[in-house]
PDB file of N, CA, C and O in Angstrom, chain B, residues numbered from 101:
ATOM      1  N   THR B 101     -17.857  32.923 -13.352  1.00  0.00           N
ATOM      2  CA  THR B 101     -17.206  33.947 -14.719  1.00  0.00           C
ATOM      3  C   THR B 101     -16.285  31.827 -14.379  1.00  0.00           C
ATOM      4  O   THR B 101     -15.391  31.499 -15.159  1.00  0.00           O
ATOM      5  N   GLY B 102     -16.672  30.914 -13.364  1.00  0.00           N
ATOM      6  CA  GLY B 102     -15.337  29.650 -13.789  1.00  0.00           C
ATOM      7  C   GLY B 102     -16.336  29.032 -13.333  1.00  0.00           C
ATOM      8  O   GLY B 102     -17.484  29.430 -13.134  1.00  0.00           O
ATOM      9  N   ASP B 103     -15.537  27.349 -13.059  1.00  0.00           N
ATOM     10  CA  ASP B 103     -15.771  26.578 -12.249  1.00  0.00           C
ATOM     11  C   ASP B 103     -17.096  26.536 -11.005  1.00  0.00           C
ATOM     12  O   ASP B 103     -16.647  26.890  -9.915  1.00  0.00           O
ATOM     13  N   LYS B 104     -18.338  26.244 -10.967  1.00  0.00           N
ATOM     14  CA  LYS B 104     -18.694  26.496  -9.859  1.00  0.00           C
ATOM     15  C   LYS B 104     -17.946  25.480  -8.926  1.00  0.00           C
ATOM     16  O   LYS B 104     -17.603  25.814  -7.792  1.00  0.00           O
ATOM     17  N   GLU B 105     -17.837  24.923  -9.154  1.00  0.00           N
ATOM     18  CA  GLU B 105     -17.230  23.951  -8.002  1.00  0.00           C
ATOM     19  C   GLU B 105     -16.172  25.066  -7.115  1.00  0.00           C
ATOM     20  O   GLU B 105     -16.132  25.392  -5.928  1.00  0.00           O
ATOM     21  N   ASN B 106     -15.687  25.300  -7.839  1.00  0.00           N
ATOM     22  CA  ASN B 106     -14.282  26.384  -7.369  1.00  0.00           C
ATOM     23  C   ASN B 106     -15.068  28.101  -5.961  1.00  0.00           C
ATOM     24  O   ASN B 106     -14.399  28.806  -5.207  1.00  0.00           O
ATOM     25  N   MET B 107     -15.934  28.114  -6.103  1.00  0.00           N
ATOM     26  CA  MET B 107     -16.887  29.682  -6.321  1.00  0.00           C
ATOM     27  C   MET B 107     -17.554  29.416  -5.424  1.00  0.00           C
ATOM     28  O   MET B 107     -18.228  28.394  -5.557  1.00  0.00           O
ATOM     29  N   TYR B 108     -17.667  30.126  -4.229  1.00  0.00           N
ATOM     30  CA  TYR B 108     -17.791  30.489  -2.635  1.00  0.00           C
ATOM     31  C   TYR B 108     -19.311  31.965  -3.068  1.00  0.00           C
ATOM     32  O   TYR B 108     -19.480  32.867  -3.889  1.00  0.00           O
ATOM     33  N   LYS B 109     -19.841  31.526  -2.217  1.00  0.00           N
ATOM     34  CA  LYS B 109     -20.626  33.245  -2.285  1.00  0.00           C
ATOM     35  C   LYS B 109     -21.043  32.853  -0.723  1.00  0.00           C
ATOM     36  O   LYS B 109     -21.601  31.865  -0.246  1.00  0.00           O
ATOM     37  N   CYS B 110     -20.405  34.341  -0.022  1.00  0.00           N
ATOM     38  CA  CYS B 110     -21.034  34.748   1.687  1.00  0.00           C
ATOM     39  C   CYS B 110     -21.793  36.195   1.281  1.00  0.00           C
ATOM     40  O   CYS B 110     -21.343  37.129   0.617  1.00  0.00           O
ATOM     41  N   GLN B 111     -22.832  36.072   1.788  1.00  0.00           N
ATOM     42  CA  GLN B 111     -24.042  36.220   1.888  1.00  0.00           C
ATOM     43  C   GLN B 111     -24.195  37.228   3.990  1.00  0.00           C
ATOM     44  O   GLN B 111     -24.230  36.894   5.175  1.00  0.00           O
ATOM     45  N   VAL B 112     -24.225  38.340   3.234  1.00  0.00           N
ATOM     46  CA  VAL B 112     -25.060  39.751   4.498  1.00  0.00           C
ATOM     47  C   VAL B 112     -25.838  40.261   4.790  1.00  0.00           C
ATOM     48  O   VAL B 112     -26.398  40.924   3.917  1.00  0.00           O
ATOM     49  N   GLU B 113     -26.249  40.290   5.823  1.00  0.00           N
ATOM     50  CA  GLU B 113     -27.210  40.346   6.102  1.00  0.00           C
ATOM     51  C   GLU B 113     -28.135  41.101   7.821  1.00  0.00           C
ATOM     52  O   GLU B 113     -28.747  40.418   8.641  1.00  0.00           O
ATOM     53  N   HIS B 114     -27.956  42.361   7.867  1.00  0.00           N
ATOM     54  CA  HIS B 114     -27.415  43.710   8.834  1.00  0.00           C
ATOM     55  C   HIS B 114     -28.313  44.323   8.793  1.00  0.00           C
ATOM     56  O   HIS B 114     -28.503  44.865   7.704  1.00  0.00           O
ATOM     57  N   SER B 115     -29.018  44.505   9.546  1.00  0.00           N
ATOM     58  CA  SER B 115     -29.791  46.178   9.658  1.00  0.00           C
ATOM     59  C   SER B 115     -28.555  47.348   9.919  1.00  0.00           C
ATOM     60  O   SER B 115     -28.850  48.399   9.351  1.00  0.00           O
ATOM     61  N   SER B 116     -27.995  47.374  10.228  1.00  0.00           N
ATOM     62  CA  SER B 116     -27.189  47.979   9.917  1.00  0.00           C
ATOM     63  C   SER B 116     -26.923  48.539   7.840  1.00  0.00           C
ATOM     64  O   SER B 116     -26.739  49.345   6.927  1.00  0.00           O
ATOM     65  N   LEU B 117     -27.037  47.820   8.144  1.00  0.00           N
ATOM     66  CA  LEU B 117     -26.560  47.888   5.628  1.00  0.00           C
ATOM     67  C   LEU B 117     -27.712  47.554   5.060  1.00  0.00           C
ATOM     68  O   LEU B 117     -28.307  46.512   5.338  1.00  0.00           O
ATOM     69  N   PRO B 118     -28.312  48.822   3.817  1.00  0.00           N
ATOM     70  CA  PRO B 118     -28.983  49.010   3.346  1.00  0.00           C
ATOM     71  C   PRO B 118     -29.415  48.123   2.509  1.00  0.00           C
ATOM     72  O   PRO B 118     -30.423  48.365   1.844  1.00  0.00           O
ATOM     73  N   GLU B 119     -28.727  46.919   2.383  1.00  0.00           N
ATOM     74  CA  GLU B 119     -29.575  45.904   1.110  1.00  0.00           C
ATOM     75  C   GLU B 119     -27.782  44.977   2.109  1.00  0.00           C
ATOM     76  O   GLU B 119     -26.814  45.103   2.859  1.00  0.00           O
ATOM     77  N   ILE B 120     -28.789  43.938   1.023  1.00  0.00           N
ATOM     78  CA  ILE B 120     -27.186  42.554   1.352  1.00  0.00           C
ATOM     79  C   ILE B 120     -26.436  42.296   0.513  1.00  0.00           C
ATOM     80  O   ILE B 120     -26.453  41.732  -0.581  1.00  0.00           O
ATOM     81  N   VAL B 121     -25.446  42.990   1.428  1.00  0.00           N
ATOM     82  CA  VAL B 121     -23.937  42.003   0.741  1.00  0.00           C
ATOM     83  C   VAL B 121     -23.804  40.719   0.349  1.00  0.00           C
ATOM     84  O   VAL B 121     -23.882  39.801   1.165  1.00  0.00           O
ATOM     85  N   THR B 122     -23.482  40.422  -1.598  1.00  0.00           N
ATOM     86  CA  THR B 122     -22.689  39.217  -1.470  1.00  0.00           C
ATOM     87  C   THR B 122     -21.304  39.636  -1.882  1.00  0.00           C
ATOM     88  O   THR B 122     -20.914  40.584  -2.563  1.00  0.00           O
ATOM     89  N   VAL B 123     -20.834  38.902  -1.425  1.00  0.00           N
ATOM     90  CA  VAL B 123     -18.872  38.221  -2.031  1.00  0.00           C
ATOM     91  C   VAL B 123     -18.678  37.492  -2.295  1.00  0.00           C
ATOM     92  O   VAL B 123     -19.059  36.485  -1.698  1.00  0.00           O
ATOM     93  N   VAL B 124     -17.731  37.432  -3.699  1.00  0.00           N
ATOM     94  CA  VAL B 124     -17.678  35.530  -3.849  1.00  0.00           C
ATOM     95  C   VAL B 124     -16.167  35.767  -4.346  1.00  0.00           C
ATOM     96  O   VAL B 124     -15.470  36.648  -4.850  1.00  0.00           O
ATOM     97  N   TYR B 125     -16.083  34.302  -3.846  1.00  0.00           N
ATOM     98  CA  TYR B 125     -15.114  33.990  -3.650  1.00  0.00           C
ATOM     99  C   TYR B 125     -14.530  33.007  -5.269  1.00  0.00           C
ATOM    100  O   TYR B 125     -15.522  32.505  -5.798  1.00  0.00           O
ATOM    101  N   GLU B 126     -13.668  32.798  -5.782  1.00  0.00           N
ATOM    102  CA  GLU B 126     -13.536  32.071  -6.833  1.00  0.00           C
ATOM    103  C   GLU B 126     -11.827  31.625  -7.051  1.00  0.00           C
ATOM    104  O   GLU B 126     -10.916  32.300  -7.529  1.00  0.00           O
ATOM    105  N   GLU B 127     -11.807  29.731  -6.305  1.00  0.00           N
ATOM    106  CA  GLU B 127     -10.663  30.121  -5.649  1.00  0.00           C
ATOM    107  C   GLU B 127     -10.271  29.290  -6.785  1.00  0.00           C
ATOM    108  O   GLU B 127     -10.807  28.275  -7.228  1.00  0.00           O
ATOM    109  N   LYS B 128      -8.594  30.306  -7.403  1.00  0.00           N
ATOM    110  CA  LYS B 128      -8.151  29.413  -8.612  1.00  0.00           C
ATOM    111  C   LYS B 128      -7.054  28.387  -7.956  1.00  0.00           C
ATOM    112  O   LYS B 128      -6.520  27.947  -6.938  1.00  0.00           O
ATOM    113  N   SER B 129      -7.136  28.375  -9.023  1.00  0.00           N
ATOM    114  CA  SER B 129      -5.835  27.173  -9.548  1.00  0.00           C
ATOM    115  C   SER B 129      -4.149  27.327  -9.741  1.00  0.00           C
ATOM    116  O   SER B 129      -3.597  28.301 -10.253  1.00  0.00           O
ATOM    117  N   PRO B 130      -3.638  26.411  -9.332  1.00  0.00           N
ATOM    118  CA  PRO B 130      -2.632  26.171  -8.810  1.00  0.00           C
ATOM    119  C   PRO B 130      -1.671  26.462 -10.280  1.00  0.00           C
ATOM    120  O   PRO B 130      -0.544  26.869  -9.999  1.00  0.00           O
ATOM    121  N   GLY B 131      -1.871  26.355 -11.389  1.00  0.00           N
ATOM    122  CA  GLY B 131      -2.022  26.225 -12.605  1.00  0.00           C
ATOM    123  C   GLY B 131      -0.149  25.718 -12.774  1.00  0.00           C
ATOM    124  O   GLY B 131       0.543  25.054 -12.002  1.00  0.00           O
ATOM    125  N   PRO B 132       0.039  26.066 -13.488  1.00  0.00           N
ATOM    126  CA  PRO B 132       2.058  25.260 -14.231  1.00  0.00           C
ATOM    127  C   PRO B 132       3.044  25.750 -13.291  1.00  0.00           C
ATOM    128  O   PRO B 132       4.257  25.548 -13.334  1.00  0.00           O
ATOM    129  N   ILE B 133       2.221  26.590 -12.216  1.00  0.00           N
ATOM    130  CA  ILE B 133       3.453  27.333 -11.716  1.00  0.00           C
ATOM    131  C   ILE B 133       3.958  25.820 -10.844  1.00  0.00           C
ATOM    132  O   ILE B 133       5.064  25.334 -11.080  1.00  0.00           O
ATOM    133  N   ILE B 134       3.483  25.504 -10.345  1.00  0.00           N
ATOM    134  CA  ILE B 134       2.985  24.038  -9.175  1.00  0.00           C
ATOM    135  C   ILE B 134       4.201  23.413 -10.083  1.00  0.00           C
ATOM    136  O   ILE B 134       5.428  23.309 -10.063  1.00  0.00           O
ATOM    137  N   GLY B 135       3.336  23.146 -10.701  1.00  0.00           N
ATOM    138  CA  GLY B 135       4.480  21.791 -12.177  1.00  0.00           C
ATOM    139  C   GLY B 135       6.114  21.719 -12.368  1.00  0.00           C
ATOM    140  O   GLY B 135       7.100  20.984 -12.417  1.00  0.00           O
ATOM    141  N   LEU B 136       5.579  23.170 -12.441  1.00  0.00           N
ATOM    142  CA  LEU B 136       7.316  23.800 -12.689  1.00  0.00           C
ATOM    143  C   LEU B 136       7.717  23.401 -11.393  1.00  0.00           C
ATOM    144  O   LEU B 136       8.866  22.960 -11.414  1.00  0.00           O
ATOM    145  N   ILE B 137       7.225  23.392 -10.337  1.00  0.00           N
ATOM    146  CA  ILE B 137       8.855  22.982  -8.577  1.00  0.00           C
ATOM    147  C   ILE B 137       8.702  22.339  -8.796  1.00  0.00           C
ATOM    148  O   ILE B 137       9.666  21.690  -9.202  1.00  0.00           O
ATOM    149  N   ALA B 138       8.124  22.056  -8.807  1.00  0.00           N
ATOM    150  CA  ALA B 138       7.925  20.234  -8.818  1.00  0.00           C
ATOM    151  C   ALA B 138       9.010  19.879  -9.458  1.00  0.00           C
ATOM    152  O   ALA B 138       9.830  19.133  -8.923  1.00  0.00           O
ATOM    153  N   GLY B 139       9.212  20.481 -11.004  1.00  0.00           N
ATOM    154  CA  GLY B 139       9.919  19.583 -11.950  1.00  0.00           C
ATOM    155  C   GLY B 139      11.490  19.828 -11.537  1.00  0.00           C
ATOM    156  O   GLY B 139      12.389  18.993 -11.633  1.00  0.00           O
ATOM    157  N   VAL B 140      11.573  20.837 -11.176  1.00  0.00           N
ATOM    158  CA  VAL B 140      12.407  21.332 -11.137  1.00  0.00           C
ATOM    159  C   VAL B 140      13.693  21.106  -9.055  1.00  0.00           C
ATOM    160  O   VAL B 140      14.892  21.276  -8.830  1.00  0.00           O
ATOM    161  N   ILE B 141      12.408  20.652  -8.068  1.00  0.00           N
ATOM    162  CA  ILE B 141      12.658  20.265  -6.904  1.00  0.00           C
ATOM    163  C   ILE B 141      13.082  18.883  -7.860  1.00  0.00           C
ATOM    164  O   ILE B 141      14.307  18.876  -7.987  1.00  0.00           O
ATOM    165  N   LEU B 142      12.380  17.606  -8.633  1.00  0.00           N
ATOM    166  CA  LEU B 142      12.905  16.523  -8.876  1.00  0.00           C
ATOM    167  C   LEU B 142      14.118  16.465  -8.746  1.00  0.00           C
ATOM    168  O   LEU B 142      15.055  16.062  -8.056  1.00  0.00           O
ATOM    169  N   VAL B 143      13.607  17.343 -10.206  1.00  0.00           N
ATOM    170  CA  VAL B 143      15.513  16.742 -10.703  1.00  0.00           C
ATOM    171  C   VAL B 143      16.795  17.436  -9.584  1.00  0.00           C
ATOM    172  O   VAL B 143      17.997  17.235  -9.757  1.00  0.00           O
ATOM    173  N   VAL B 144      16.446  17.934  -8.904  1.00  0.00           N
ATOM    174  CA  VAL B 144      17.709  18.572  -8.316  1.00  0.00           C
ATOM    175  C   VAL B 144      18.031  18.002  -7.323  1.00  0.00           C
ATOM    176  O   VAL B 144      19.150  18.271  -6.886  1.00  0.00           O
ATOM    177  N   VAL B 145      17.207  17.026  -6.601  1.00  0.00           N
ATOM    178  CA  VAL B 145      16.958  15.699  -5.491  1.00  0.00           C
ATOM    179  C   VAL B 145      17.582  14.671  -6.536  1.00  0.00           C
ATOM    180  O   VAL B 145      18.546  14.136  -5.988  1.00  0.00           O
ATOM    181  N   LEU B 146      17.364  14.084  -8.115  1.00  0.00           N
ATOM    182  CA  LEU B 146      18.154  13.152  -7.981  1.00  0.00           C
ATOM    183  C   LEU B 146      19.432  12.976  -8.648  1.00  0.00           C
ATOM    184  O   LEU B 146      20.076  11.936  -8.787  1.00  0.00           O
ATOM    185  N   THR B 147      19.881  14.940  -9.301  1.00  0.00           N
ATOM    186  CA  THR B 147      20.947  14.998 -10.000  1.00  0.00           C
ATOM    187  C   THR B 147      21.709  14.643  -8.679  1.00  0.00           C
ATOM    188  O   THR B 147      22.710  13.926  -8.694  1.00  0.00           O
ATOM    189  N   VAL B 148      20.918  15.458  -6.953  1.00  0.00           N
ATOM    190  CA  VAL B 148      22.653  15.136  -6.089  1.00  0.00           C
ATOM    191  C   VAL B 148      22.485  13.413  -6.155  1.00  0.00           C
ATOM    192  O   VAL B 148      23.422  12.639  -6.347  1.00  0.00           O
ATOM    193  N   GLY B 149      21.195  13.064  -5.966  1.00  0.00           N
ATOM    194  CA  GLY B 149      21.671  11.987  -5.811  1.00  0.00           C
ATOM    195  C   GLY B 149      22.551  10.448  -5.979  1.00  0.00           C
ATOM    196  O   GLY B 149      23.080   9.572  -5.294  1.00  0.00           O
ATOM    197  N   VAL B 150      22.136  11.037  -8.164  1.00  0.00           N
ATOM    198  CA  VAL B 150      22.646  10.185  -8.987  1.00  0.00           C
ATOM    199  C   VAL B 150      24.531  11.146  -8.794  1.00  0.00           C
ATOM    200  O   VAL B 150      25.475  10.599  -9.364  1.00  0.00           O
ATOM    201  N   ALA B 151      24.759  12.278  -8.111  1.00  0.00           N
ATOM    202  CA  ALA B 151      26.169  12.290  -8.124  1.00  0.00           C
ATOM    203  C   ALA B 151      26.776  11.470  -6.222  1.00  0.00           C
ATOM    204  O   ALA B 151      27.965  11.266  -5.981  1.00  0.00           O
ATOM    205  N   ALA B 152      25.976  11.251  -5.502  1.00  0.00           N
ATOM    206  CA  ALA B 152      26.407  11.624  -3.882  1.00  0.00           C
ATOM    207  C   ALA B 152      26.562   9.515  -4.743  1.00  0.00           C
ATOM    208  O   ALA B 152      27.365   8.724  -4.249  1.00  0.00           O
ATOM    209  N   PHE B 153      25.839   9.196  -5.691  1.00  0.00           N
ATOM    210  CA  PHE B 153      25.552   7.597  -5.758  1.00  0.00           C
ATOM    211  C   PHE B 153      27.409   7.327  -6.277  1.00  0.00           C
ATOM    212  O   PHE B 153      28.213   6.675  -5.611  1.00  0.00           O
ATOM    213  N   GLY B 154      27.600   7.772  -7.118  1.00  0.00           N
ATOM    214  CA  GLY B 154      29.036   8.314  -7.951  1.00  0.00           C
ATOM    215  C   GLY B 154      30.008   8.172  -7.248  1.00  0.00           C
ATOM    216  O   GLY B 154      30.763   7.201  -7.201  1.00  0.00           O
ATOM    217  N   VAL B 155      30.067   9.695  -6.321  1.00  0.00           N
ATOM    218  CA  VAL B 155      30.927   9.101  -5.257  1.00  0.00           C
ATOM    219  C   VAL B 155      31.246   8.274  -4.245  1.00  0.00           C
ATOM    220  O   VAL B 155      32.187   8.409  -3.463  1.00  0.00           O
ATOM    221  N   TRP B 156      30.206   7.160  -4.284  1.00  0.00           N
ATOM    222  CA  TRP B 156      30.370   6.556  -3.048  1.00  0.00           C
ATOM    223  C   TRP B 156      30.682   5.348  -4.089  1.00  0.00           C
ATOM    224  O   TRP B 156      31.859   5.026  -3.929  1.00  0.00           O
ATOM    225  N   TYR B 157      30.328   4.898  -4.666  1.00  0.00           N
ATOM    226  CA  TYR B 157      30.805   3.567  -5.729  1.00  0.00           C
ATOM    227  C   TYR B 157      32.466   4.062  -6.076  1.00  0.00           C
ATOM    228  O   TYR B 157      33.266   3.127  -6.040  1.00  0.00           O
ATOM    229  N   ALA B 158      33.085   5.528  -6.428  1.00  0.00           N
ATOM    230  CA  ALA B 158      34.167   5.632  -6.394  1.00  0.00           C
ATOM    231  C   ALA B 158      35.174   5.425  -6.027  1.00  0.00           C
ATOM    232  O   ALA B 158      36.298   5.270  -6.505  1.00  0.00           O
ATOM    233  N   PHE B 159      34.438   5.427  -4.527  1.00  0.00           N
ATOM    234  CA  PHE B 159      35.324   5.489  -3.280  1.00  0.00           C
ATOM    235  C   PHE B 159      35.440   4.700  -2.407  1.00  0.00           C
ATOM    236  O   PHE B 159      36.192   4.703  -1.432  1.00  0.00           O
ATOM    237  N   PHE B 160      34.461   3.775  -2.836  1.00  0.00           N
ATOM    238  CA  PHE B 160      34.289   2.228  -2.616  1.00  0.00           C
ATOM    239  C   PHE B 160      35.139   0.891  -2.940  1.00  0.00           C
ATOM    240  O   PHE B 160      35.643  -0.017  -2.278  1.00  0.00           O
ATOM    241  N   ARG B 161      35.012   1.324  -4.604  1.00  0.00           N
ATOM    242  CA  ARG B 161      35.069   0.529  -5.824  1.00  0.00           C
ATOM    243  C   ARG B 161      36.436   0.882  -5.722  1.00  0.00           C
ATOM    244  O   ARG B 161      37.037  -0.014  -6.315  1.00  0.00           O
ATOM    245  N   ASN B 162      37.426   1.884  -5.194  1.00  0.00           N
ATOM    246  CA  ASN B 162      38.696   2.432  -4.853  1.00  0.00           C
ATOM    247  C   ASN B 162      39.453   1.343  -4.170  1.00  0.00           C
ATOM    248  O   ASN B 162      40.378   0.695  -4.659  1.00  0.00           O
ATOM    249  N   ASN B 163      38.867   1.208  -2.803  1.00  0.00           N
ATOM    250  CA  ASN B 163      39.292   1.039  -1.887  1.00  0.00           C
ATOM    251  C   ASN B 163      39.015  -0.473  -1.869  1.00  0.00           C
ATOM    252  O   ASN B 163      39.789  -0.750  -0.953  1.00  0.00           O
ATOM    253  N   ARG B 164      38.431  -1.740  -2.243  1.00  0.00           N
ATOM    254  CA  ARG B 164      38.147  -1.826  -2.170  1.00  0.00           C
ATOM    255  C   ARG B 164      40.101  -3.534  -1.347  1.00  0.00           C
ATOM    256  O   ARG B 164      41.151  -3.616  -1.985  1.00  0.00           O
ATOM    257  N   PRO B 165      39.890  -4.217  -0.316  1.00  0.00           N
ATOM    258  CA  PRO B 165      40.535  -5.412  -0.271  1.00  0.00           C
ATOM    259  C   PRO B 165      41.450  -5.687  -2.410  1.00  0.00           C
ATOM    260  O   PRO B 165      40.656  -5.569  -3.343  1.00  0.00           O
ATOM    261  N   GLY B 166      42.160  -5.836  -2.568  1.00  0.00           N
ATOM    262  CA  GLY B 166      42.823  -6.385  -3.927  1.00  0.00           C
ATOM    263  C   GLY B 166      42.473  -6.358  -5.182  1.00  0.00           C
ATOM    264  O   GLY B 166      42.728  -7.010  -6.195  1.00  0.00           O
ATOM    265  N   ASN B 167      41.608  -5.150  -4.794  1.00  0.00           N
ATOM    266  CA  ASN B 167      41.713  -4.652  -5.655  1.00  0.00           C
ATOM    267  C   ASN B 167      42.818  -2.940  -6.359  1.00  0.00           C
ATOM    268  O   ASN B 167      42.611  -2.079  -7.213  1.00  0.00           O
ATOM    269  N   GLY B 168      44.117  -3.296  -5.215  1.00  0.00           N
ATOM    270  CA  GLY B 168      45.052  -2.173  -5.001  1.00  0.00           C
ATOM    271  C   GLY B 168      45.094  -0.842  -4.556  1.00  0.00           C
ATOM    272  O   GLY B 168      45.660   0.235  -4.742  1.00  0.00           O
ATOM    273  N   GLY B 169      43.849  -1.666  -3.578  1.00  0.00           N
ATOM    274  CA  GLY B 169      43.500  -0.480  -2.743  1.00  0.00           C
ATOM    275  C   GLY B 169      43.650  -1.183  -0.790  1.00  0.00           C
ATOM    276  O   GLY B 169      43.786  -2.348  -0.419  1.00  0.00           O
ATOM    277  N   TYR B 170      43.598  -0.522  -0.361  1.00  0.00           N
ATOM    278  CA  TYR B 170      43.935  -1.304   1.424  1.00  0.00           C
ATOM    279  C   TYR B 170      43.459  -1.509   1.171  1.00  0.00           C
ATOM    280  O   TYR B 170      42.656  -1.116   0.325  1.00  0.00           O
ATOM    281  N   ALA B 171      43.701  -2.903   2.155  1.00  0.00           N
ATOM    282  CA  ALA B 171      43.844  -3.810   2.091  1.00  0.00           C
ATOM    283  C   ALA B 171      44.593  -4.306   3.855  1.00  0.00           C
ATOM    284  O   ALA B 171      45.787  -4.544   4.032  1.00  0.00           O
ATOM    285  N   PRO B 172      43.339  -4.360   5.122  1.00  0.00           N
ATOM    286  CA  PRO B 172      43.880  -4.841   6.841  1.00  0.00           C
ATOM    287  C   PRO B 172      45.084  -5.850   6.253  1.00  0.00           C
ATOM    288  O   PRO B 172      45.201  -6.480   5.202  1.00  0.00           O
ATOM    289  N   PRO B 173      46.151  -5.652   7.776  1.00  0.00           N
ATOM    290  CA  PRO B 173      47.209  -6.105   7.439  1.00  0.00           C
ATOM    291  C   PRO B 173      46.374  -7.617   7.944  1.00  0.00           C
ATOM    292  O   PRO B 173      45.446  -7.487   8.742  1.00  0.00           O
ATOM    293  N   ARG B 174      46.878  -9.543   7.268  1.00  0.00           N
ATOM    294  CA  ARG B 174      46.341 -10.273   7.737  1.00  0.00           C
ATOM    295  C   ARG B 174      46.745 -10.824   8.962  1.00  0.00           C
ATOM    296  O   ARG B 174      45.865 -11.263   9.702  1.00  0.00           O
ATOM    297  N   GLU B 175      48.630 -10.913   9.518  1.00  0.00           N
ATOM    298  CA  GLU B 175      48.923 -11.043  10.270  1.00  0.00           C
ATOM    299  C   GLU B 175      50.151  -9.656  10.322  1.00  0.00           C
ATOM    300  O   GLU B 175      50.954  -9.133   9.549  1.00  0.00           O
ATOM    301  N   GLY B 176      49.755  -9.515  11.541  1.00  0.00           N
ATOM    302  CA  GLY B 176      50.504  -8.612  12.112  1.00  0.00           C
ATOM    303  C   GLY B 176      51.452  -8.705  14.251  1.00  0.00           C
ATOM    304  O   GLY B 176      51.662  -9.387  15.254  1.00  0.00           O
ATOM    305  N   PRO B 177      51.536  -8.036  13.901  1.00  0.00           N
ATOM    306  CA  PRO B 177      52.824  -8.084  15.700  1.00  0.00           C
ATOM    307  C   PRO B 177      52.069  -9.393  16.619  1.00  0.00           C
ATOM    308  O   PRO B 177      52.303 -10.566  16.911  1.00  0.00           O
ATOM    309  N   ALA B 178      50.693  -8.019  16.920  1.00  0.00           N
ATOM    310  CA  ALA B 178      50.724  -9.063  18.589  1.00  0.00           C
ATOM    311  C   ALA B 178      49.780 -10.804  18.658  1.00  0.00           C
ATOM    312  O   ALA B 178      49.406 -11.624  19.498  1.00  0.00           O
ATOM    313  N   ASP B 179      49.761 -10.490  16.493  1.00  0.00           N
ATOM    314  CA  ASP B 179      49.131 -11.679  15.858  1.00  0.00           C
ATOM    315  C   ASP B 179      50.751 -13.121  16.152  1.00  0.00           C
ATOM    316  O   ASP B 179      50.635 -14.257  16.609  1.00  0.00           O
ATOM    317  N   VAL B 180      52.104 -12.380  15.646  1.00  0.00           N
ATOM    318  CA  VAL B 180      52.320 -12.538  16.066  1.00  0.00           C
ATOM    319  C   VAL B 180      53.658 -13.986  17.584  1.00  0.00           C
ATOM    320  O   VAL B 180      54.287 -15.041  17.506  1.00  0.00           O
ATOM    321  N   ILE B 181      53.135 -12.383  19.181  1.00  0.00           N
ATOM    322  CA  ILE B 181      53.891 -12.590  19.578  1.00  0.00           C
ATOM    323  C   ILE B 181      52.376 -13.782  20.734  1.00  0.00           C
ATOM    324  O   ILE B 181      52.372 -14.185  21.897  1.00  0.00           O
ATOM    325  N   GLN B 182      51.448 -13.898  19.664  1.00  0.00           N
ATOM    326  CA  GLN B 182      50.477 -14.695  20.776  1.00  0.00           C
ATOM    327  C   GLN B 182      51.004 -16.319  20.185  1.00  0.00           C
ATOM    328  O   GLN B 182      51.701 -16.967  20.966  1.00  0.00           O
ATOM    329  N   ARG B 183      50.829 -16.636  19.490  1.00  0.00           N
ATOM    330  CA  ARG B 183      51.908 -17.726  18.842  1.00  0.00           C
ATOM    331  C   ARG B 183      53.074 -18.808  19.019  1.00  0.00           C
ATOM    332  O   ARG B 183      53.335 -19.988  18.787  1.00  0.00           O
ATOM    333  N   LEU B 184      53.753 -17.313  19.741  1.00  0.00           N
ATOM    334  CA  LEU B 184      55.503 -17.442  20.491  1.00  0.00           C
ATOM    335  C   LEU B 184      55.146 -18.616  21.494  1.00  0.00           C
ATOM    336  O   LEU B 184      56.010 -19.072  22.243  1.00  0.00           O
TER     337      LEU B 184
END
């Protein structure tokens, strides 16, 4: 009752059987549920990626030297001692 490419028949003939037994298997298409699952997974991955990038960008943008963030000292006590 469907596409013949997705239909399989198996026939069994044996002396213990009164007649040939035929079993028909029709492969079901995955349908729209696979597309829905793939779409949800894609949206979740993209959302997590954008959020992670936003956190990373906000953190590093505010912590760059010269931008009001942390800047390592150019000259420390060890440098002064070595010059003496």
